[in-house]
C-alpha positions, -999 to +999 in steps of 0.1 A: +053+054-097+058+051-059+079+082-052+051+105-041+022+083-030+009+048-026-003+033-059-039+022-053-053-005-075-090-010-074-093-047-083-124-051-104-112-086-113-142-107-125-168-087-105-182-075-138-199-110-141-191-110-178-211-078-184-194-049-203-219-025-189-211-036-153-174-034-160-178+002-171-197+010-139-168-005-119-144+018-138-165+048-131-168+040-094-130+033-091-123+067-107-148+085-084-132+068-054-098+083-063-080+050-071-049+053-094-058+022-115-086-002-120-076-038-128-093-066-146-083-102-154-075-113-189-077-150-198-089-177-221-107-200-197-100-232-217-063-224-217-061-217-180-084-243-163-087-281-168-122-295-171-113-317-141-103-287-118-126-283-088-137-250-075-120-235-045-138-238-012-148-201-012-160-204-048-183-234-038-195-213-009-204-183-031-215-199-064-225-235-054-213-268-067-235-276-097-210-263-123-172-269-126-146-242-121-141-241-159-178-235-165-179-208-139-149-190-153-160-192-189-189-168-180-164-142-167-142-140-198-139-107-216-130-108-253-105-085-271-132-060-282-143-056-246-107-050-234-103-023-261-136-006-251-128-007-214-093+007-219-108+036-239-134+042-211-107+043-185-090+071-205-123+090-205-125+086-167-089+095-162-079+063-145-052+038-155-064+005-171-046-026-159-052-063-162-037-096-151-028-121-179-033-157-170-021-173-202+004-167-230-021-154-255-034-129-230+001-115-225+002-107-262-032-091-261-023-068-232+012-059-245+009-059-283-027-048-287-034-026-256+002-016-250-001-016-212+027+001-193+030-027-167+016-062-160+003-077-128+012-113-120-013-130-097-003-153-068-015-184-086+010-179-114+041-175-092+053-210-101+042-207-138+077-205-153+066-202-189+042-173-181+068-155-159+094-158-187+071-145-214+060-116-192+096-106-184+106-109-221+082-081-228+105-058-209+076-043-190+076-036-152+056-061-132+038-063-099+041-098-085+017-111-059+031-137-035+001-154-019+006-190-008+044-186-013+075-192+007+105-169+004+122-196-017+093-197-042+094-159-044+131-161-051+125-187-079+099-165-095+122-135-093+149-157-109+127-164-138+119-127-142+156-118-140+164-144-166+137-131-189+148-095-186+185-102-192+191-135-211+171-133-243+193-158-262+200-186-236+179-217-230+159-213-197+163-236-168+160-235-130+198-232-128+199-204-153+171-186-133+192-189-101+222-175-119+203-146-133+188-139-098+223-136-082+239-117-110+245-080-108+226-074-141+197-095-129+195-077-096+195-043-114+168-055-137+146-066-108+152-034-089+141-014-119+112-035-129+096-055-101+073-047-072+063-075-048+029-077-031+024-096+001-008-115-001-029-141+017-049-161-008-081-167+012-114-149+006-120-133+030-087-135+048-089-140+085-071-112+103-048-136+121-035-148+088-026-115+073+010-112+087+017-077+077+053-079+091+061-101+060+061-068+041+092-058+061+107-092+056+104-092+018+117-056+016+148-066+036+154-099+019+149-088-017+156-051-016+125-044-037+094-022-033+067-042-015+030-036-012-002-055-002-028-074-022-055-075+005-085-099+008-096-091+043-130-076+051-131-039+056-103-013+051-082-014+083-056-038+069-046-019+037-045+013+058-022-003+083+000-016+054+005+019+042+017+029+077+043+001+072+053+019+040+036-004+015+041+011-019+011-005-036-023-014-023-046-037-043-081-043-031-111-060-047-143-040-051-178-046-064-209-027-071-228-048-046-216-075-023-248-095-028-243-100-065-238-136-077-202-145-084-171-158-066-155-126-054-182-101-046-186-110-009-149-104-002-149-071-020-155-035-010-185-016-022-179+018-039-183+040-007-160+017+012-134+019-016-137+057-015-132+058+023-102+035+020-085+057-006-092+088+016-078+071+047-047+060+028-040+095+016-044+108+052-020+082+065+005+091+038+003+128+048+007+118+085+038+096+079+060+127+073+098+124+077+119+106+102+130+139+118+116+146+152+109+183+154+079+206+161+054+209+133+047+244+120+011+240+129+018+234+166+043+262+172+015+287+180+005+265+209+040+262+224+039+292+248+002+284+257+008+248+267+042+250+283+051+265+316+075+291+330+090+299+364+064+320+382+066+341+414+046+326+443+046+359+461+057+395+457+095+396+450+114+429+454+143+438+432+175+425+448+157+397+466+171+362+464+150+336+446+143+307+469+123+275+464+093+289+483+092+319+460+092+300+428+067+276+411+059+266+375+027+278+357+015+286+322+023+305+300+056+294+286+068+329+279+093+332+307+123+312+320+121+275+311+114+254+343+143+232+333+165+261+346+147+261+380+178+250+399+199+276+381+176+304+392+173+294+429+200+313+448+201+341+422+187+376+428+158+394+411+170+421+387+135+437+390+104+434+411+078+407+404+042+405+415+026+373+428+019+349+398+040+370+375+062+351+350+100+353+358+118+365+327+152+373+339+176+373+369+210+385+380+238+369+398+244+400+420+233+436+420 
């Protein structure tokens, strides 16, 4: 998936506001923008959120405080029929349908009913051992977001995944997770199945809290592909992440930032998403290889931009080249000026006019 280009996920999330029609419009806009996948969120609100759970600060800011988090999220739930219809519409639009499961039943829906090729695990579930285990036991590849996490917590989550991938008949435990993580078979499973996403879980994320260098750290520590789930305003940060060789970019988008709902204001609008995808593809093309050598496109400018040794006056055949008779000027079709000191003291093997490029010399005549 990541061999040729960055995998770009347009995160529709819950920006459909519970409307199937709006969800389809999001799919269409993601496809038009050139994203590789559009991702939704799959959950049973009553199985995910306690009735005593408060809204996050950003949710209170965007949706008010009159309703609870559970009441807010219930309105954003998509049923099985909606998932089937959206997946079908994605096929029509030639874009991959993805979704994030937040509970065990939702895993079954996505895997057994929709037969998704991979699953995305959100940052908030990185400590949810039972969910991590069930997802790994499906055998599917996963993309794991790591917002709000330490390296130790990421390692624990990877241990749960490694255990789920490799130990189908043992009883799970923290110790077994650690053993699976350090085992050769567990490491191979993780390398084959898991991509990490660096993430800062704040909406929008202040730029000073992004810490893009953590992408390098996780790549070095875990030896896995790493990407970015970005919640900053604008498109600069995901583009910069691709320059740091992020393999996956996930970015929230919406039809209109002014729509009611918790995530719209921290999302891109369709034209911004399109511009981000284009910029990422341009950066990919610009990254090239690690070899420092002239590009084919610049070779035609080489002789024009570089200089040669040039006669400052008329020089007769047999005359000795001296420092007052030589200078450096364009074009670069003659003797390379790096050989200036080699030419001084030699003799002209032919006559040169003033300003003529020096192309050859002789030691003696």
